[in-house]
N, C-alpha and C positions, 0 to 999 in steps of 0.2 A: 432704682436698682441699687441694692446695698453693695458695700465694698466686698463683703464676703461672697456675694453672687458674682461680682466681677472677678474675684480670685478664682472661682470655679471655672469661668471661661478661660482664664489664663492657663490653667492646667490643661484644659481640653485643647487649646490652640497652641500650646507651647511648642516651639518658640514663636509661632505666628500662625495666622490663618490666611488662606487664599481668599479671593474675592467672594467665593461662594460659601465661606466658612469652613471649608475642608482643611484639615491640619496639614502643615508643611513641615517636613523633617528638618531637624537641626543640622547645621554644618559644624564639623569638628573644629575645635580651637587648637592652635599649636601649643605643644607643651612648653612650659617655662621652667627656669631654674627654681629649685625649691630650697630655701634656706631655713624654713620653719621646722623645729624639732617635731617629730611625729610620734607621740606616745601610743602605746597599745590601748585600744578600746576593748575592755573585757566586760562581758555581760553574761551572767549565769543563764541557765536554761529557763525558759518561760513555761509555766504550767499553771493556768488559772482561768477564771471566768472573765468574759468581756461582754458587757451588755450593749447591744446595738438596737437602733430603732428601725432596722430593716433585716431582711434575709435575702441571700443570693446564692445561686449555683451557676458556675461558668465552666463550660467544657469546650475545648477546641485547641487551636494552635496558631502561633504567629508564623510569619513568612521570612523572618530574618534572625534576629537575636533570640527571640522567644520561641521555644519549642512547644511541647505539649502543656496544656493547662487543664487542671482538674481541681475545681473548687466546689465544695458542698457545704452548705450552712456556714459560709463565709471563711472557711479554712480548707487547706488542701496542699497541693504541690504544683510548682511551675518549673519547667526546664528552661534554663538560660545558658546559652552557649554550651549545651550538652551536659550541664551540671544541674542536679535537682536541688530546688530550694523549697523549704516549708514556708507557707504563706498564711497571712490573715488579711482579710478585706475589711476595712474599718470605716470607710466613708462612702456614702452614696449621694450623688448630686444629680438632679435632672437638668437637662439642657433642652428645654421644651421647644425653643425656636428651631432646632434642627432634629427634633424627635429622637434625641439620644439620652442615655443615662450613663453616668460616669461612676466607676468604682475604683477607689484608691486602695492599693494593696501594698503591704510590706512583705518582702521576700528575704528570708534569712537562712544562711548556713553557717558553718563553723568559722569561715574566714571572710565573709562578704555580706553586705546588704544591698538589695535593689529596692527601688520604689517603682511600682507599676500602676498605670491607669488603663483600665479596660473600658472600651466604648461599646455599649450595647444599644442596638436599634430594635426596639420591641424585644423579641426573643432571639435576636441574631447578634453574635459577636462580630463586629466589623473592623476593629482596629485596636492597637495597643501602643501606648507610650511607655518607655522604660528608661531608667537611669541607674547606674551603679555608683557606689560611693568611691570607688577607686579607678575612675578614668573612663568608664563607659558613658559617654555623654548622652544627654537626653535625646531620644530619637523615636520616631514614629514608624510603625510597620502595619501593613494590612494583616488581617487575621480572619480565620473562619471558625465557626463554632456556634454554640447556643448559650443563651442567658435565660435564667429563670429567677425572678426576684419579686419582692413585695414589701409592703410597709409594716409587716407584722414585727413587733418587738421580739428580739431573740437574744437568748443568753448562749454564748459560744464558749466552749472549753478549748482554749488556745494552748497549743504545745509547739514550742519553737526551740531549736537547739541553742546551747551556749555558744557565744561568739568570742573569739580573740582575734582582732584584726588591727592592723596599723591604722592610725588616724589618716584621713584623706589628705592629699595634697591640697592646700588651701586655694580656693578660687580667688583670683586677683582682681583688683580694680575697685573694691568696695571698702568703705570704712563707716563705723558708727561712733557717735560721741554722745552718750546719754548718761554721764555720771556713773554712779555705782550700779545702776540698773542694767545698762547696756553699753558695751564697748566692743569695738572691732578695729584692729590695726589693718591697714591696707596690706594685702598679701600675706596675712597671718591668721592666727586664731583670735578669738575674743571671749568675752564673758557676758552672761545674762543672769539676772537675779529673778528667780521664780519662787515666790514665797520665801521660805527660810533657806532654800538651796541655791547655790551659785554653780552654774553649769558652764562648761567650756563650749564655745561656739566653734565648730569645725566646718566652715563653708566649703562645698565641693562642686557646686553647679550654679550657673546663672541662667536666667531666661529673660530675654529682651522683648518686652511687650509694649514698647513705647509707640510703635507705629501701626501695628496690625491687630492688636487685641482689644483696644478700647480707646476712649477719649477721656482724659489726656494720655492714657497709657500708663505703664508702670514697669518697674524692674522686680524680678524675683531673685532671691538668693536662697538656695536649698542647702540645708546644713544638718549635720549630726550635732546634737546637744548632749554633752557627756558629763555625768556626775561621777568622777573617778572615785571619790571616797566611798560611795555606796554602790558602785558598779551598776549604774543605771544609765541608759542611753535612749534617745528618741530622735526621730526625724521631725523636722519642722521647716516651714517656709517663711522667710522674711519678705515683706512687700514694701516697696518704696514708690511713692507717687510724686511726680514732679510738682504738682500743685500743693503738696504737703511736705515742704522741705524740713520740717521739724518733727515729723512723725515717722516711726517705723512700726509696721504691723507684723505680728507673729501669730501663726495659726497652723492647723492641720497636723497636730502632734499626737504621737502615741509612744508611750514609754515602755521599754522592756527592762526587766522582766515583770514589772508589776502591773502592766496594762492600764496605766492611768494616763490622763491628759492633763499635764500641769499648766497648760497654756490656755485652752479654749480659744478665745479670740482676744488678743492682747495688743493694745496700742501703747508703745513707749514714746515718751517725749525725748527725742534724740535728733541731732543733726546727722546727716548722712551724705556720703559722696559715692558716685558711681562712675564707670568709665565714660 
């Protein structure tokens, strides 16, 4: 089983799985004092093509945070806490052992981003994980609806609004030390070098998969990566494995407004610490 496949299970089970593999909702963490300056994250409107190796339509609703869901050809709208978000679904991963397929989705409005994972069992929408950049911790909820998807390559015309939002309060307890390529101060922001661009790491959520997601387990740190000079931002997930104390993995990235993936699957040589 590849590390990337393990990461997919981490997302499906975040922050853990029960004995039968069913997802277990996250417990909220207590807010802490914030001493890190939080700059504006400003991203122009997105309007361009995105090539995917799948196609998907999802219609339904969640039973808690997420309201109505309407996605056709990998784009559409989702209601979160009564507010409409434009969305693009950009990752599909099968979970064959439980007969599920996972769809990772980025939800955007003028002031906030959410990341959403839809669980489809054949043609039925069964559950949703979601997390907000500004304090809505990752959580699972049951859902009802339908899914229709296939492996046909598809070009999607993505349209998302411009965003001007405050940087997230940094998730505490983690640090990276990887020279000029990767650095993160505990309780603050960091830097990552991707090609010729240096982006600010703004971590906002953790997932503890040490005990319930795999062997030997792992940590996830979810972050916004921001290129202020060019007004580009993306979501990405850092993975830390206890048996690999000198490696940090970064993957599952999509950049707005240019709809590129500057990361792919990248392993940095870096020491790391976790809570």
